[in-house]
Each structure stands twice: as structure tokens, then as C-alpha cells.
C-alpha positions as CSV (number, residue, x, y, z in Angstrom):
1,X,174.9,249.8,-161.4
2,X,173.3,248.3,-164.5
3,X,175.3,250.6,-166.7
4,X,178.8,249.6,-165.2
5,X,177.4,245.9,-165.6
6,X,176.6,246.8,-169.4
7,X,180.3,248.2,-169.1
8,X,181.8,245.3,-167.9
9,X,180.1,243.2,-170.2
10,X,181.4,244.9,-173.4
11,X,185.1,244.8,-171.8
12,X,184.8,241.2,-171.0
13,X,183.5,240.8,-174.6
14,X,186.4,242.6,-176.1
15,X,188.8,241.0,-174.3
16,X,187.6,237.6,-175.2
17,X,188.5,238.0,-179.0
18,X,192.2,237.2,-178.0
19,X,191.6,234.9,-175.2
20,X,189.0,232.6,-173.5
21,X,188.2,233.7,-170.3
22,X,187.1,231.0,-167.7
23,X,184.7,232.6,-165.0
24,X,184.8,230.7,-161.4
25,X,181.5,228.4,-161.1
26,X,180.5,231.0,-157.9
27,X,177.5,232.8,-157.1
28,X,177.4,236.2,-159.4
29,X,177.8,239.5,-157.7
30,X,174.6,241.0,-156.1
31,X,172.7,243.4,-158.4
32,X,174.9,243.0,-161.1
33,X,174.2,241.1,-164.4
34,X,177.0,238.3,-164.9
35,X,177.8,235.9,-167.3
36,X,178.0,232.1,-166.2
37,X,179.7,229.3,-167.8
38,X,180.0,225.7,-167.2
39,X,176.3,225.4,-166.1
40,X,175.9,221.6,-167.1
41,X,174.7,220.1,-170.3
42,X,174.3,222.3,-173.0
43,X,174.1,220.9,-176.5
44,X,173.7,224.1,-178.6
45,X,176.2,226.1,-176.7
46,X,173.7,228.7,-175.2
47,X,175.2,231.8,-173.1
48,X,174.0,232.5,-169.6
49,X,173.4,235.8,-168.2
50,X,172.4,235.7,-164.2
51,X,170.6,238.7,-162.2
52,X,170.9,238.4,-158.5
53,X,169.0,241.3,-156.7
54,X,170.6,242.7,-153.7
55,X,168.1,241.6,-151.0
56,X,166.7,237.8,-151.2
57,X,164.6,235.7,-148.9
58,X,165.2,232.3,-147.9
59,X,164.8,230.0,-150.9
60,X,163.8,232.6,-153.5
61,X,161.6,231.8,-156.8
62,X,163.5,231.9,-159.9
63,X,162.3,233.0,-163.3
64,X,163.9,232.5,-166.6
65,X,163.3,235.6,-168.8
66,X,164.0,234.6,-172.8
67,X,164.7,236.9,-175.7
68,X,163.5,237.5,-179.1
69,X,164.8,236.6,-182.6
70,X,168.2,239.0,-183.1
71,X,168.4,239.3,-179.2
72,X,170.2,238.3,-176.6
73,X,170.1,237.8,-173.0
74,X,171.6,241.3,-172.1
75,X,169.4,243.0,-174.1
76,X,166.1,241.4,-172.9
77,X,167.7,242.5,-169.3
78,X,167.8,245.8,-170.5
79,X,164.8,246.2,-172.4
80,X,162.4,244.9,-170.0
81,X,161.4,245.7,-166.6
82,X,162.0,242.0,-165.1
83,X,165.1,243.0,-163.5
84,X,163.7,246.1,-161.8
85,X,160.8,244.2,-160.5
86,X,162.8,241.2,-159.3
87,X,164.7,244.1,-156.7
88,X,161.4,244.9,-155.5
89,X,159.8,241.4,-155.3
90,X,163.1,239.5,-154.3
91,X,163.7,236.8,-157.0
92,X,166.3,235.7,-159.3
93,X,166.7,236.0,-163.3
94,X,168.2,233.8,-165.8
95,X,168.5,235.1,-169.3
96,X,169.6,232.9,-171.7
97,X,171.2,233.8,-175.2
98,X,171.0,232.3,-178.3
99,X,173.8,231.7,-180.3
100,X,172.9,230.5,-183.5
101,X,172.7,232.8,-186.6
102,X,169.7,235.2,-186.1
103,X,169.7,234.8,-182.6
104,X,166.3,232.5,-182.2
105,X,165.7,229.7,-180.2
106,X,164.8,226.7,-181.4
107,X,161.4,225.8,-180.8
108,X,160.9,223.9,-184.3
109,X,163.3,220.5,-184.4
110,X,162.3,217.2,-182.9
111,X,164.9,217.5,-180.4
112,X,163.7,220.8,-179.1
113,X,160.1,219.2,-178.6
114,X,160.7,216.6,-176.5
115,X,161.8,216.1,-172.9
116,X,165.5,215.6,-172.6
117,X,166.2,216.2,-176.4
118,X,169.1,217.4,-177.8
119,X,168.4,221.1,-178.4
120,X,168.2,224.4,-176.4
121,X,165.5,223.4,-173.8
122,X,168.1,221.1,-172.4
123,X,170.9,223.9,-171.8
124,X,167.8,226.1,-170.4
125,X,166.9,223.7,-167.7
126,X,170.8,223.1,-167.0
127,X,170.9,226.9,-166.1
128,X,167.7,226.6,-164.1
129,X,169.5,223.8,-162.2
130,X,172.6,225.4,-161.8
131,X,171.0,228.4,-160.0
132,X,169.0,226.2,-157.9
133,X,172.1,224.3,-156.5
134,X,174.2,227.2,-155.8
135,X,171.5,229.7,-154.8
136,X,169.3,227.4,-153.2
137,X,165.8,228.9,-155.0
138,X,162.7,227.0,-154.3
139,X,162.3,224.6,-157.2
140,X,158.1,224.8,-156.4
141,X,158.6,228.3,-157.4
142,X,160.6,228.0,-161.1
143,X,158.7,230.2,-163.9
144,X,159.6,231.0,-167.4
145,X,158.6,233.9,-169.7
146,X,159.4,235.3,-173.2
147,X,158.8,237.5,-176.1
148,X,158.3,236.4,-179.6
149,X,161.0,233.5,-180.1
150,X,161.3,233.3,-176.1
151,X,157.6,233.3,-175.8
152,X,157.6,230.2,-178.2
153,X,160.5,229.0,-176.0
154,X,157.8,229.7,-173.1
155,X,155.4,227.2,-174.7
156,X,157.9,224.7,-175.8
157,X,159.5,224.4,-172.0
158,X,156.3,224.2,-170.3
159,X,155.5,221.5,-172.9
160,X,159.0,219.7,-172.3
161,X,159.4,220.3,-168.6
162,X,156.2,220.3,-166.7
163,X,158.0,218.8,-163.8
164,X,160.5,222.2,-163.8
165,X,158.2,225.1,-164.3
166,X,155.5,225.9,-162.2
167,X,153.8,228.5,-164.6
168,X,154.7,230.7,-167.8
169,X,153.8,233.9,-169.1
170,X,154.4,234.3,-173.2
171,X,154.1,237.6,-175.2
172,X,153.3,237.2,-178.6
173,X,154.1,233.7,-179.2
174,X,152.8,230.4,-180.7
175,X,151.5,226.9,-179.4
176,X,153.7,224.2,-178.4
177,X,154.6,222.2,-181.4
178,X,152.9,224.9,-183.9
179,X,156.3,225.9,-185.1
180,X,157.8,222.4,-185.7
181,X,159.7,221.4,-189.1
182,X,161.4,218.4,-190.4
183,X,163.2,219.8,-193.0
184,X,166.0,221.3,-190.8
185,X,164.8,224.9,-191.1
186,X,163.7,227.4,-187.8
187,X,161.0,228.9,-189.8
188,X,157.4,227.8,-190.2
189,X,155.5,230.3,-192.5
190,X,151.9,228.6,-192.1
191,X,152.1,228.8,-188.1
192,X,153.9,232.3,-187.9
193,X,150.6,233.6,-190.0
194,X,148.1,232.0,-188.1
195,X,147.1,229.7,-190.7
196,X,147.5,226.4,-188.3
197,X,144.0,225.5,-186.5
198,X,143.8,222.4,-184.5
199,X,141.0,221.2,-182.1
200,X,142.0,221.4,-178.2
201,X,142.7,217.7,-178.0
202,X,145.1,217.6,-180.9
203,X,147.0,220.4,-179.4
204,X,146.8,219.1,-176.1
205,X,148.1,215.5,-177.5
206,X,151.2,217.3,-178.5
207,X,152.2,218.6,-175.1
208,X,151.5,215.6,-174.1
209,X,153.8,213.5,-176.4
210,X,156.7,215.8,-175.3
211,X,157.1,213.6,-172.0
212,X,155.9,210.2,-172.4
213,X,154.3,208.6,-169.3
214,X,154.5,211.9,-167.4
215,X,151.6,211.9,-165.1
216,X,152.3,215.2,-162.4
217,X,151.1,218.5,-162.4
218,X,151.0,221.0,-165.3
219,X,151.8,224.6,-165.3
220,X,149.7,227.1,-165.6
221,X,149.9,229.6,-168.4
222,X,149.4,233.3,-169.6
223,X,149.3,234.3,-173.0
224,X,149.3,237.7,-174.8
225,X,148.6,238.9,-178.2
226,X,148.6,242.2,-180.1
227,X,145.8,242.4,-182.7
228,X,147.9,243.9,-185.2
229,X,150.9,241.6,-184.9
230,X,152.3,240.9,-188.2
231,X,155.2,238.4,-187.4
232,X,153.3,236.2,-185.5
233,X,149.7,236.5,-186.4
234,X,146.9,237.1,-184.1
235,X,145.1,233.6,-184.5
236,X,147.8,232.1,-182.7
237,X,146.5,233.6,-179.7
238,X,143.3,231.4,-179.9
239,X,145.4,228.4,-180.6
240,X,147.3,229.1,-177.5
241,X,144.1,229.3,-175.5
242,X,143.1,225.9,-176.9
243,X,146.0,224.3,-176.4
244,X,146.3,225.1,-172.6
245,X,142.8,224.9,-171.7
246,X,143.0,221.3,-172.6
247,X,146.2,220.5,-171.3
248,X,144.9,221.9,-167.8
249,X,141.4,220.3,-168.2
250,X,139.6,223.3,-168.1
251,X,136.8,224.5,-169.9
252,X,137.1,227.0,-173.3
253,X,134.7,229.2,-172.3
254,X,136.2,232.1,-170.2
255,X,134.8,232.4,-166.3
256,X,135.9,235.7,-166.4
257,X,136.1,238.7,-169.1
258,X,136.9,242.6,-168.3
259,X,139.7,245.2,-169.3
260,X,142.2,245.8,-166.9
261,X,143.5,248.5,-169.0
262,X,142.2,250.6,-171.9
263,X,142.7,248.6,-174.7
264,X,143.1,245.0,-173.0
265,X,140.8,242.3,-173.3
266,X,141.5,239.6,-170.5
267,X,139.7,236.2,-170.1
268,X,140.3,233.5,-167.7
269,X,139.9,230.2,-167.9
270,X,139.0,227.7,-165.1
271,X,139.0,230.2,-162.2
272,X,138.2,234.0,-161.7
273,X,141.4,234.4,-159.5
274,X,144.8,236.3,-160.3
275,X,146.5,232.7,-160.6
276,X,143.8,231.0,-162.9
277,X,144.9,228.2,-164.6
278,X,144.9,229.9,-168.2
279,X,144.5,233.3,-168.8
280,X,145.2,235.2,-172.0
281,X,145.4,239.0,-172.6
282,X,144.4,240.7,-176.3
283,X,146.1,244.1,-176.8
284,X,144.3,246.1,-179.6
285,X,146.2,248.1,-182.1
286,X,149.3,246.5,-180.9
287,X,152.0,244.8,-183.0
288,X,154.8,242.8,-182.5
289,X,156.8,244.2,-179.6
290,X,158.2,243.8,-176.5
291,X,155.9,243.8,-172.9
292,X,155.5,247.2,-172.4
293,X,155.0,249.3,-169.0
294,X,152.5,247.7,-166.9
295,X,152.6,244.1,-169.0
296,X,156.0,242.8,-166.7
297,X,154.1,243.5,-163.8
298,X,150.8,241.7,-164.7
299,X,153.1,238.8,-165.9
300,X,154.6,238.8,-162.4
301,X,151.3,238.7,-160.6
302,X,149.9,235.9,-162.4
303,X,153.2,233.7,-162.2
304,X,153.2,234.8,-158.1
305,X,156.4,236.5,-157.8
306,X,154.7,239.5,-156.5
307,X,154.6,238.0,-152.7
308,X,150.9,236.9,-153.4
309,X,150.6,233.2,-152.8
310,X,151.4,230.6,-155.6
311,X,148.4,228.2,-156.2
312,X,149.0,224.7,-156.1
313,X,149.7,222.7,-159.5
314,X,146.7,221.7,-161.2
315,X,146.4,218.2,-161.7
316,X,146.2,216.7,-165.0
317,X,142.7,216.0,-166.6
318,X,142.0,212.0,-167.1
319,X,143.8,210.9,-170.3
320,X,141.7,210.0,-173.5
321,X,139.2,207.5,-173.2
322,X,138.5,208.0,-169.5
323,X,134.6,208.9,-170.1
324,X,131.7,207.8,-171.8
325,X,128.6,209.8,-173.0
326,X,125.2,208.5,-173.7
327,X,122.9,210.8,-175.2
328,X,119.2,210.6,-175.7
329,X,116.8,212.8,-177.9
330,X,113.1,213.0,-177.4
331,X,111.9,215.6,-180.4
332,X,108.9,217.2,-181.5
333,X,108.2,220.1,-184.1
334,X,110.4,223.0,-183.3
335,X,111.6,221.8,-180.1
336,X,113.2,218.7,-178.2
337,X,114.6,217.3,-174.5
338,X,118.1,215.7,-174.6
339,X,119.1,213.4,-171.9
340,X,123.1,212.9,-171.4
341,X,124.6,210.4,-168.9
342,X,128.1,211.0,-168.0
343,X,130.2,207.9,-167.0
344,X,133.6,208.4,-165.5
345,X,135.6,205.3,-166.8
346,X,139.1,206.7,-165.7
347,X,140.5,207.7,-162.2
348,X,138.2,209.4,-159.7
349,X,136.6,213.0,-160.3
350,X,136.2,215.6,-157.5
351,X,134.3,218.4,-160.0
352,X,133.5,218.0,-163.8
353,X,133.0,220.0,-166.9
354,X,131.1,219.0,-170.1
355,X,131.9,220.7,-173.1
356,X,130.0,220.2,-176.5
357,X,128.6,222.1,-179.4
358,X,124.9,222.1,-180.6
359,X,124.2,221.5,-184.0
360,X,123.2,224.2,-186.3
361,X,119.6,225.9,-185.0
362,X,119.6,224.6,-181.5
363,X,119.2,226.7,-178.6
364,X,118.8,225.6,-174.9
365,X,115.8,227.0,-173.1
366,X,116.3,225.4,-170.0
367,X,118.4,222.4,-168.2
368,X,118.8,220.6,-164.8
369,X,121.3,218.9,-162.6
370,X,123.7,221.2,-164.2
371,X,124.8,224.9,-164.6
372,X,125.0,225.6,-168.6
373,X,126.9,228.5,-169.9
374,X,126.0,229.3,-173.5
375,X,122.6,228.4,-175.3
376,X,123.9,228.1,-178.8
377,X,126.8,226.8,-180.6
378,X,129.8,225.9,-177.7
379,X,128.2,225.0,-174.5
380,X,129.8,224.4,-171.2
381,X,127.6,222.4,-168.3
382,X,129.2,222.1,-165.0
383,X,128.2,219.9,-161.9
384,X,126.3,220.9,-159.0
385,X,127.2,220.8,-155.6
386,X,125.5,217.3,-155.2
387,X,126.9,215.5,-158.3
388,X,130.4,216.5,-158.8
389,X,132.0,213.5,-157.5
390,X,131.9,210.3,-160.1
391,X,134.1,207.3,-158.6
392,X,135.4,205.1,-161.5
393,X,132.7,203.5,-163.0
394,X,130.2,205.8,-161.7
395,X,127.3,207.7,-163.8
396,X,125.3,210.8,-163.3
397,X,122.5,212.2,-165.8
398,X,122.0,215.5,-166.7
399,X,119.1,217.2,-169.4
400,X,118.1,220.1,-171.4
401,X,115.4,221.4,-173.3
402,X,115.9,223.2,-176.6
403,X,114.4,224.7,-179.6
404,X,115.6,223.3,-183.0
405,X,114.8,225.0,-186.6
406,X,115.3,221.1,-188.3
407,X,118.0,219.1,-186.5
408,X,117.3,217.7,-183.8
409,X,120.5,215.6,-183.6
410,X,123.1,215.3,-181.1
411,X,126.5,217.2,-180.9
412,X,129.4,215.5,-182.7
413,X,131.7,215.4,-179.9
414,X,131.8,215.8,-175.9
415,X,134.9,216.6,-173.7
416,X,135.1,215.8,-169.9
417,X,137.3,218.4,-168.2
418,X,138.8,218.7,-171.4
419,X,139.5,215.4,-172.7
420,X,137.2,213.4,-175.6
421,X,135.0,210.7,-174.5
422,X,133.6,208.0,-176.3
423,X,129.7,208.6,-177.2
424,X,127.3,205.7,-176.9
């Protein structure tokens, strides 16, 4: 059936050289890839292909699968497993195609990096809304995945449209805003080479600035990268982790680290569940390539398209300035105790995670009123069962004992649920 679909596409392209073909705005034939036109606002003239399996449940889920530079929607359809998995699990797949020179998606211009801007994300969301309207898909089960340029677009779509997408899976991409340019070019060499590093707060602020005033749930994110990627280099994986853990208000310290397949290192943040807020997979020795066998199915599982229960969207963390930290140190020769007072100045919290980095030479030997992860360097303190609820204006105190080699000072910064706090 897919070979027949490809032949029909090729024949249609040949005819289109001599005449314009108008396709009806009717549902595509089942189990075939078909181009849809007239799908809505499309400022950059993207093309849309849609795959509909033979069997669909009531209110099926929808996946947007975004291609790499030099690619196309049909090429990504034939070169990945997402359509075959759609046959198995019963969801629809949109395959957008970039039409500019080089067939890269715009993830660089100011118009691409804002909600309802004037570039590619607008056209892709029009495709989503067309399918939601014509096929009755579940708006709460709309997802996006992509490789390379498509992975960068996955990051962009989650930032621009957190109200549209529930989760994303990005293969060999870069953080939202990393590829930004102001000179009209579409390529950012510093980002591609892994030379842009920002704080989690700064990365998160870029995402939040894409849709000013948005206060709803934020989509979950899965990121993949090969350690030998020479096109979009491996350090970008760590920057994506920093960004999305901050956006989702979870610690950068993984709660699970394992190897689901030889050469893979998987870390989960905020939960050990399959559908954790953030998941990262590092692939040893891999370069810049399409998702290989097994990767697509892992992505489908993370997104919740394999029949598993999709986790509710993550409530966004409090905004900057919604917390205040007091830190009192009592030091002696080579030891110290510290009392940390956490004050919530924002919306009520039901559970908190405090992050900070100890000065060099300090090492925790014991702590109280919190569960500590790490003993030196980056530290995460999580609430106990009795002090996790903090009403607006409420405070709780935790403490630690540590050794030091001369510097008994306090950490330079603190985050509460991923958001920077004022220090008193």
C-alpha cells in the first residue's frame, strides 16, 4: 500500500508541473499518505501530508512528525517507523514539509519563536487544527516528534504552543531559542557546535517569553542525542535538559539512570515513570542520523501513544520571585551547620524541591527536615511528608551539616521547583 502511495505521489508531482491540482478538503483515504491543501493559515507555504491507519479508536490521538533538512514529509514517512506504529496503535500522523531552499524548518527568526508569529509553527498548528476538526482527534492527545531540523522544531512548537501539544520527543536537536538569529540567516554555528550554554533559568525564560501571559500546563519532553554528532553537537543535550527541567519545575538531578539498550544511557527527571516530565537518552558512538530501530517505539511509549495512560499535564512552576531563602551558617575549623529557611511568596505549593550548589570544598555529612541528593557540588533537597505543603507566605526550615576546606560560605543561588529565589 505504501509503495502504491509513493507512486501516486510521484505521478501527482509530474502532473502538477503543468497544472494546479486542487485536492478536496475531505478526509484522506485510509492507510495511505495523501497531501492535504487549504488547511488554514500557512504564512510560509508549508506542505502537509497525512497518514490515517485503517483502524482508529473513537477520538484518536494525533502525532506531528517533522523531517530533517533536505528532507520532506513523504521521506520522513518512508524513512521512520511512526506510520507503522500508527497502524499498530491507532493514531494519525501529520508529516509537514518545508519548502524553502534546503528544506530546513525556520527555528531561528523572531517570528518562529513566538506564539502565533508569522512563520513555520503557525502553518504546522493549522495542520493540527484541520485534523482535529475533520477527524475528531482528541485535543488533549496531540504530540510532536522530529529529527535534526525537525527536532529543533519540536522544541520550538512546545515553547510556542504549550496549549496545543501534550508532549514531544526530539532526536538530535537543540534547545528552544538556541538557534535564534537576527540577521535573516537560518543557521547559528555557535549553537550547532554546542558552544551556547545558559543557566536553566535563562533557558526556561526563553520558553516562557514565547507565549507571554500563558499560565497553563506545560508539555513533557523527551530528548535524544548521539555522543558523536558532528552536525548538532552533543553538548546541546545537556542544555535541553536544563531548559525543560526548568520549564517543568523539576530538579536537574535525575531520579532514574539506566541503560534500556546497549550503548544507551537514559535519565529521567521529576519521576521514574515511563511518562516522566523530562527524559533524556544519550546514544554512545552515534552520529547525526534518523531514529533507528527501537527508538521510535520508545518515543511512542514516552508520548503515551502505545495505549498506556497519558499522564496529566504538568502544572507550571511558580514564576521568578515566588520564593525567598534564608541561609544561616555556624562554622568551625573544618565543619559547619547551615539552617535554610524556605519561604513561599507565590501560589500555594504541594511539594517542593530546593536546588543549590555548595561552594568548593564543602561536603554534606548529614541533613534534617529534607531528603538530600548529592553530598558536594550540585545538591537537591526534597520535602518530607510533613512539610511539603506551603501556603502563600508560609515558611519551613531545613538544615545540613558539612565539612569544608576553608570556604564556609553559603551557595550563590537557590531554585525552588526550578525557579530562582531571592536570598535574604
